[in-house]
C-alpha positions as CSV (number, residue, x, y, z in Angstrom):
1,M,-0.1,-0.2,0.2
2,K,1.3,3.6,-0.9
3,L,0.5,6.8,1.2
4,L,0.3,9.8,0.5
5,F,0.8,12.4,3.1
6,D,-1.1,15.6,3.4
7,Q,0.6,19.0,4.1
8,N,-1.0,19.0,7.8
9,I,2.1,15.8,8.0
10,S,5.3,16.7,8.3
11,F,7.4,15.8,4.9
12,R,10.1,14.2,7.0
13,I,7.7,11.3,7.4
14,E,8.3,9.8,3.8
15,K,11.6,8.6,4.9
16,K,10.5,7.3,8.6
17,I,7.9,5.0,7.0
18,S,9.7,4.0,3.4
19,D,11.1,0.3,4.6
20,I,7.4,-0.1,6.4
21,F,5.0,1.3,2.8
22,P,7.6,1.6,0.4
23,G,6.7,4.1,-2.4
24,S,4.5,6.2,-0.2
25,L,4.9,10.4,-0.7
26,H,3.8,13.4,1.2
27,V,2.3,15.7,-1.2
28,S,5.1,18.3,-1.0
29,S,7.5,15.5,-3.3
30,C,4.9,15.5,-6.3
31,G,3.8,19.1,-6.6
32,L,0.7,19.1,-5.0
33,S,1.8,21.3,-1.8
34,N,-1.2,24.3,-1.5
35,C,-3.1,22.1,-3.8
36,E,-6.9,22.2,-3.0
37,D,-8.2,18.3,-1.5
38,Q,-10.0,17.6,-4.8
39,E,-6.1,18.0,-6.8
40,I,-5.1,15.4,-3.9
41,W,-7.5,13.2,-4.6
42,E,-7.5,12.7,-8.0
43,Y,-3.7,12.4,-8.0
44,A,-4.3,9.3,-5.4
45,L,-6.7,7.8,-7.2
46,K,-4.8,8.2,-10.4
47,Y,-1.8,6.8,-8.7
48,H,-2.8,4.0,-6.6
49,F,-2.6,5.8,-3.1
50,A,-4.0,6.3,0.7
51,I,-4.5,9.8,1.6
52,V,-3.4,10.3,5.2
53,T,-4.8,13.7,6.6
54,F,-5.8,15.3,9.6
55,D,-8.4,16.8,8.0
56,S,-11.6,15.9,9.5
57,R,-15.4,16.9,7.6
58,Q,-18.2,17.1,9.7
């Protein structure tokens, strides 16, 4: 499983989990910093990532 970490999570997480979840990225690593959620969702869908975020919707 590849994880895509939202900008609310430190970019340092990439290196810390690379052995457990190879291929995982932070949004800053794929040019998605400061993008709208919809763009991040589309990227994750296209490249088969699960999104990790602290955001919540009510």
